[in-house]
N, C-alpha and C positions, 0 to 999 in steps of 0.2 A: 671377043667382039660382043658389044652390048646387044642385049635382046630387044626387039621392038616392043613398044607399048601394046602393039596389036595382039601379043601373045602373053596375057597376063599369067596364064597356067604355066608356061615355060619359065617366066620369070620368078614365079613361087617355087618351082621345081630347083632353078639355079640357086637360089637364095637358101633353100633348105640343104642342099648338098654342100654349100660353101659354110653354113653354120653347123650342120650336124654330122656331115659326112655321109657316104653312101649307105652304111648299115643302118644307122639310126634314122636316116631319112626314109629308107624301106619300111622300117617299123612304124614310122610316124604315118606313112601312106595307108598301111594296114589298120592303124588305129582309127584313122579318119573314116576307112571304109566300114569298119565295125560299128562306129558311132552312127552310121546311117541306118542301122538295123531298126526295124519297126519297134517303137515303143521304149527305145534306149536300152534294150535288153543286153547288148553287147558292149564291151569295152576292153582296151588294152592299156596296160600300165608297163613301163620299162624304167626300172630304177638303177641308180649308181649309189653304192654305199660307200661312205667316207669316214674316216678319222681325223680329228683335229687335236693337236695339242693344247693343253690347258696350262696356263702360266699366269702369274699375277704380273701386273703392269698396266701401263696405259697405251691404248690404241691411238687416242686422240691428242695427246700431249697437252692435255689441259683445255683443249678446245671442246666446243659443244656442250659447255655446263648448263646452258639453259634447257638442254634436253635431258629430263629427268627419267631415270629408269627405276621402276619400283615393282615389287611383287604384288600380284592380284591374286587373293587366296581363295575366291569364290567365283563361280560363273555369274551370279548375280551382280557381282561388283565390277564385270568387265565392261569397259566402255564400248561404244559401238565400233564394230571393227569388220573385217571381211567376212563374208558369208561362208559358212562350212556346212557339211552335211548334218541334218537335224540329229541332235543328240551326240555329236563328235566331241563337243567341248565338255560336256557333262561326263563322257566316257573318259576323257583325258584326266579330269579331276578325281574321278573314281579310281583311276591306276596310280593316283599319288603325284600327278603332275604338278610342276610349279611354272606359272606363267609370269614372264617379266615384261611389263609394258611401258614403252617409251612415250613420253608426253612432253609438250611445251604449252606455252599460252594459248595455242590454237586448238589444242586437243591431242587426241591419240594420234601418234605418229607410226607405231609399228609395235610388234611384240615378238617374243621367242619363247618356246615351251620347252622345259627340261624335265627329263624322267630319269630317276637315279638307278633304275634296274631294268633298262630295257622297255619295250611297250608293245602294244597290239596296234597294228597298223590301221589307220583310219580308211582307206580307200579299197584295200583288198583284204581278204581272210588270210592273215599272216602274223606271226608273232616274231619279235626281234629279241634275243637274249645277249646279255654280256657275260663273258666268262671271268672277267677280271673285276676285282673290287675297286679298282682305280679308274673304272670307265663309267661313263654316264651316256645318256641318249638326249639328243635335241632334235626338235622337229618344228616345222611350220614358221620359219623366220620370215616374217611378213613386215614390209616398209610401204608407207603410204605411196601411192604412185606419184604424187607430187613433190615427195622429198627423197626419191630415190636418186643415187649419185652424191648425196651429201654424207653428214655424218651420223645419221640415225643408225644404219647397220653397224657402224664401227662402235658406237655407244652401246647398243644392244649387246654385242659381243664383249665389250669391255666388262660389262656388269655381270654378264653370264660367266666370264672367266673368273672374275672375283668370287662369286657365289659358288662355283664348282670347285675352284682350288681350295677354298675354305672347308670343303666337304671331304677333302682328300682325293678328288678326282684330278687325273692327269690326262685323260684322253676323253674327248666326247665324240660320239658317233651319230652319224644321221644319214638319212637317205634323200636323195634328190632325183627329181625326173630326168632322164636322160634326154628328154626333149626340151628341157629348160637350160639353154646355154647360158643365160645370164646368171642364173643361180649357180650353175657349175663353175663359172668364171669367178664369181664373188667369193665362193668358198676356196677355190684354188689359190686365190690371191692371199688368203689368210693361212695357207700352207696346209694341205691335206694330204692323206695317204688313202689310195684306193683299197677297198676291202672286198670288193666283188660287185657283181650285177645280178639283177633277177628280172624276169619278164613274166607278166601275169596276163592272162586272157580269161575274161569272164562272159558267159553266155547263159542268161537266166540264172539258175542255181549252180550251174556247172562252173568250176574254175580250174585252170591248169596253170602250172608254174614250172618255168625253166630257169635254173639259177647256176652261178658259177661255184656256189659253195654248198655243203650238204643241207638238205637232202638231194639237191640237184634237180629232181623232177618230183612234182606232186600233182595228183588229180583228185578232186573231191566235189561232193554234191551237197554235203550236209554244212550247215552254218558252223557247227561246232568241230568240223574236221578242217584243220588248217596247219600249213608247215610252220616249223619254228626254225628260224635261221640264226645261227650263233656267231659272235663276233669276238675275237681275241685281239687285244691290242698290246699284249705283254711283251711281244718281241718288236715292236715299232721303236725306231730310234727316237730320242727325245729331244725337242727343241730347247735350247737354253733359256730362253725368255721370250716375252713378246717384242723385244727389239727387232728381231727377224721380221716378224709380222708387220711392225711399223714401217720397215723399210720396203717391204713388199707393197703395202698400200699406197705408197708414194709413187711407186713406177707407173 
């Protein structure tokens, strides 16, 4: 039975349960309560870690050629894009990240960041390590809101696949917010394998982590005290090519 417009809170709760399920809806409720703490001192982050096969081929079947995807080698050369925490982009370049930027005649359409040997998390105190030489890390796949649902996302991944495959990479790993069902769905359509989850709670200088992979639990107060989560893709089944992904994207 549809809920009356007189009860917006119940409507939001029903929508959250439908999209996230009861467990992540409960975590989201806790996150919103923590965000109400004075001075924004507390926050909760809940992540899903996934691996996606890398293979040469075309996701767009020749379409979207007006969308050019090229590397941007320095922070100073990045076109205006989404706001990120101060210093976050500089830190990515310091870690050796490569940024692929999608553009057309109207300007910047999106970006994706690639890190060959794992990375340090932007949002919380954590490091992600890769145990296989055939793995890489991707993060912050962003598409301009007005161009979502088109070919920008596919063009970014098409070029990222080509770059990574040429480097000998066969799996790229990433983390996605468990509260972002759109991003989880987009990655799932590309064909991903779940690697685990982690929940972080930060209050002032204190940070607590509970994860489904080692070290499982971590509590720290110092900036330099952070957990390291390692990801192994060596036992994952291999997709034969991007043809499967093309079929998935058409569904």
